[in-house]
N, C-alpha and C positions, 0 to 999 in steps of 0.2 A: 504493500499499500505505500510506505514509503516513497520506495522508487519512481509509483507512479507519477507522485503528486512532483517530486522532483523534475520529472519530465514531461509535465503536460502546460501547456499554457493556460488551459484552461482553469485548470488552480491557479494559475495566477489572476485571472478573471474577477474568479469567485472570492479572493483573498480580497480583490480591489473591491466587490461588491460590498464587502463587509467591511472594508474601510471608510465608506461612504455613509455607510450606517452608522459608524463608529462618529462621525463627522455631525450629523446629525442629531445626535445622542448630546455631544458639546455643545452645539449650538440650541439646543431646545428645552434639554431637562432642567436645567435654573430658572427660566422662566415661570413654571409650572410651581416653583416655590417660594417663588419672589414673596408671597404675602406670611408665608409661613417664615423664612427668614427675618423680615420686617419683624413678626412677634416673638420670635423665638431670641432674635440676639438685639434687639432695641434697635431695629436701623432707620433712617428717616429715607424718605422720597429717593433723597440726591445721592446716597448711596447707596440706595438699590439701583438707580440709573446708572449708577458709575458701573457696575459690574458686567452689563451689558458693553457700556462703551469700552470698557478696558479689554475685554472678549476679544469685540473684533479689531481695535486697534492693535493689541498683541497678534494677531492674525495678518492685519496688513503689514507689520512690520519684519514677519516671518519669509509674508509671499518677497519682500523687495530684498532682503537678506538672501534668501535661497538662492538666486539668481547666482550668488559668488559661491557658498559654501557646499550646497546638496553634490555638485560633480567631485569636490575632493573627498568628501568625506565617503560616499558612494551611494546608491539609491539603496540596498537592502538594509545598509545600517541604518540609517536616512529614516527610513519608512517604519524597522522598528522602534527606533528611539521614540517617534512619532507616536506609536499606540501605547507603548511604554507611559510617556507621557501623561495622554489621554487617561487610562487607566487609574494613572495616580494621583491626577487631579481630580477624575471622579469620584474614586472612592475616598480621597483625601476630606470631600464635602463630608461624610460620617464622622471624622476622625478631629483635623485641624482647629476646627474652630473652637471645640472643648478641650484641645490642649494651649492653645494662647488666652494668654488675660483678655486681649482684645481681638473678641470673635472673627469682627471684622477681618481683620487683618490676616487671620487663617482662612478665612473665605477668599479673600482675594490672591493669597498665594496658591490655593487650588483651580481659581479661574485663571490665573498665568500660565499653570501647567497643562492645563488641559487646553488655552488657548494655543499654543505651543506646538503640541501636537496637532489639533486641529488646522491651522496655518500648513504644518509642513504635510498631511494628507491631501490637501485641497491642491496644492502645487504639483504634488508626486504622483496620484492616482492617474490622471490623465496620461499624463505620457508613458506611465508604463504599460496602461491598458493599449495608449496608439501603437506602441511598439511591439505587442506582440502578434505573430503572422498570423492574423486574421485576415480574412478575404474581405468583409463589410466592415472597415473601418466605420464609417457613419455610423452604421446599426450598432455595433459594441460600443461606439460611446455616449451615444441617444441611450442604450439601454443602461450603460454604468449608471449615468447619471438620475435615473429613475430611482435607484436605492434610495438616494438621498430624501428625496421624497417619502419613498416606503419605509423610510428610517425615522422620517419628521411624524408620520401619521403612528408610527409603533408607539415612540417616545408617548406621545399626546395620550393615545386609548391604552394602552396595557400601564401606563403610570395611572392614567385615571382610574382604570379595573382594580392596581393594586389601593389605591387611595381608600375607594369603597370597601373592599376587601379586608385589608388590614390598618385602616386608619393613617390620617397624615401623619400622627405622632410617629410612625416607622418610616419615616421618609431616611432615614439614614442607610435602612435596608434596602432601600429601591436605590440606594445611588450607590452600593457596593455589587447589586445585581448587573445593575447596566454596564458597572467597571469592566465585569468578567468577560463583554465581548469583547473589548481591544486587545484585554490580557490575551485570550483566547487566540486572537490574530496574529499578536506575535507570535508565535510558533508558527504561524501557518505560514506568514512571510516568511521565515526562516528558511522554509522547506521548498516553498516556490522557486519554479524559474523566473529570473528578469532580464529581460533579453536588452542589447543596447541602444539608447534611443535613437543616437544620433552618431554617426562613425567619429572619431577625434579628427579625422583629417575633412569632412565634411560642416563640421560645426560654425557656425556663422557666430565673430564673437560678438559682445554687447553694443561695443560701438557702432559696428556694420549692422546689427540691427537696427538699432533707434535711428540709422542715416535713411533707413527705408521707407518710404511713404506709404507702401500697402500693408506694412508692421502698423502704423501710426493707425489707419484707418481700422483695422481689425481690433487695434486697442480701442478706440472711438465707440465701436461696435459694442466689444466686451463690456464697455461703464454704461453702455443704454439698457444689454441685456441683462443685468444685475438692477440697473434700475427700474425698468419694466417689469421685473417680476415682483421687487419687495418695495414698488412704491403703492401695489396695490394690497401685495400678500399682509404687511406690517398694519394696514390700516383697516383692512377688511371688517373686521369685528368691528371695531367703533363704528365704522360709517355704516353698517348696518343697523348695528343697534341704536346710534345716535340719527343717522340720516333715513335711513328706512324706517324706523321706528318699532323695529322686533323688538325678542325678548333677547339678553346674554346668552344663554343659553342656544337659541334657533340661530345667532347672529356668528357665535362659534362654530358650528357646524356647518351650517352654511355659506359663513367666509371662510376663515383661514383652513379649516378641514376639507371643505371642499374644493380650494382651491389647491390644495396641495395633493389631493386624489387625483385631481384631472391632470395635473402638471406632470404625476408620475406615468397616467395612461397616456399623454402625448409622447414620454420619451421609449416608453415601453412600444407602444404602438408604433411608432416611426422606426424604431429597431427593425421590426417585422418586414414594413414598407420601404424600407430604404434604397432597397433596389428596383422599386418601380417609381416613385418620385423623389427626381433630384432633390439634394440637399439646397440648394439656394432657393430652388423655386418653393421648398418648404417652405423657407425662412422669411420670403415673402409676402406669401398668403397667410402666413401666422402674425407678419408684421400687419397686415390689413386688418386681420381677426381682432386682435389687440386693439388696434385702435377703436374697432365696431365695440371693443368689449367697455371701453374707459368711456365711450358717450353713451353706453347704454345704463353703464352704472350711475354714470351724472344726471342722466336728463330721463330715465325710463319715469313715466307717468305712476309705474304701481311697484310695489314695494319687490314684488316675486319676481319682475323683471331686472329689477337692480340687483337682485341676490342673483340670479343668472348671469348678469354682467361678471360680477364678481368673480362668481364660480368658475365659470369659461374662461376669463382672463388667464386662470390657470393654465390650461390646455394650450392657449395662444402663446404665453411664454416657455412651454416646456422644453419648446429644442431650441430656444435664443442661445442659452451657455453651452450645453454640448456641441453643438451646431456650429458657434463661431470657434471654438477649439478646433472642430475639423476643416475647417475653413484654412484657418493659422496652418494647421498640419500641411497642408496641401499646397499651399500659396506660398510658403517659408519653410519647405521640410529641411532647411540645416538650421532652425531655431533652437531646436534643444530644449534644456533646464531653463536656459534665461528667458527664452520668449514664454514658456509655460510659469515661470515664475511670474512675470509681468503683467501677465493677462489675467491671472489670479489677482494680482493688485489692481488691475483696473476693475475686475469684478465685484473686490470687495468694495470698492470705490463708488462704483454703482448702489452696492445693495446697501450703502451709508446715506449717498446722496438722494436716491431714488425718495424713500419714505420723508427724509428732509426738503426735499422740494413741496411733496404734498402736505405736508404740515406747517410748514410756515407760508406759504400760499393761504392755504385754510385758515389761517392765523389773522395773516393781511385783510381778508373778507369775513371776519366776525366770527369766526369756527365755521363755516362753510366749509367741508371737507369735498364737496362737489368741485367748487372751482380749484382744489389741488388735484381732484384728480383730470379737470380738463387740462391743464397744465402740465399734466404729467405724460400727455399724450404724445409731447414730442418726442419721448423717448422711442418709443416703438416705431414713429416717423422717420426718426433717424437713422432706425437700422433698416425702414424699406428702403431710405434712398442709398444708405452705406452697401448694402448689397447690389443694389443696381448698379452701382457704380463701379463694385468689384469687378463685376461681370462686362462693365463695359474696358474696364482697365484691362482683364484677361482676354479678352476676343480680340483686340487689336495687336 
């Protein structure tokens, strides 16, 4: 069995699937416990907000630094270290806050640990799969990224079930249970084959990469991919409750949960249909659908249509992130680790800027989230224009 794992690229892909589930755990477990943290450790709203800020700031820094240090350390060592950091941070949530006089300091140490792991995973998993000798690269990439969505859903639904069955007071046990997944995946990654990402003689140096107009166009596409996704996802629940006047339970299920489910379905579906639908055509069609979803969410005359717009938006944005990675791999085959790290950075910038644009615009219009969603349409519009220009550039 061990020899079969060592010689099969399919096991490499399976380990990468679990890697994206790990990243989903890292990003989505703590928010479920924010109110519990606040009550148990006497935290203010500002202190709770800082947990999310630190998580994504650390991941951004890791994205930036990875362009330099990953190739020197090696992919296997780096991806194993990432899972160790993720497992330590998650399990640490159950221990460190109680070991420190300042519980908040213990929490932040855990956040920093699992953010380092999540950042490295984000940089490494896509190129590891891209390097596998698969025939359908776009299909493999799209299916890979669907596992973040399934992980997100699993964290929300299984954690909620645990709280119902065992009580929120036992959240420390839950944190340790989720930590088992990255811990086990450490040993899996120690066995699976990892193929060369780019041959050393074909690798484009960072300076050469930054001098290419095509790279900067793809970099912009990646920012807009993250912004299109999170601009709706982060505000879906609040918009459903405040703007569409539905209950919080309905808002959560019809908002972020439905969004994540349809985003995962889109990625898995395209993974099966990629040989029939060209990637760039799919991205253009999804860009148009995304604009329509934002318009529907903002201007729907009845709540059910607004909720449908929020949910279907998840399907429309599903292909943007993995599709942009695939376009980059095809257009700049020598980009290597530096390219994937910089694109991960761009995606994270988009994930941060999308919700910010929606929130600040809504605030400027008296708390009207519809105004924020209307402005956020600029992100899928840029993707449509960018993909079109990329096609023109390639055809010349």
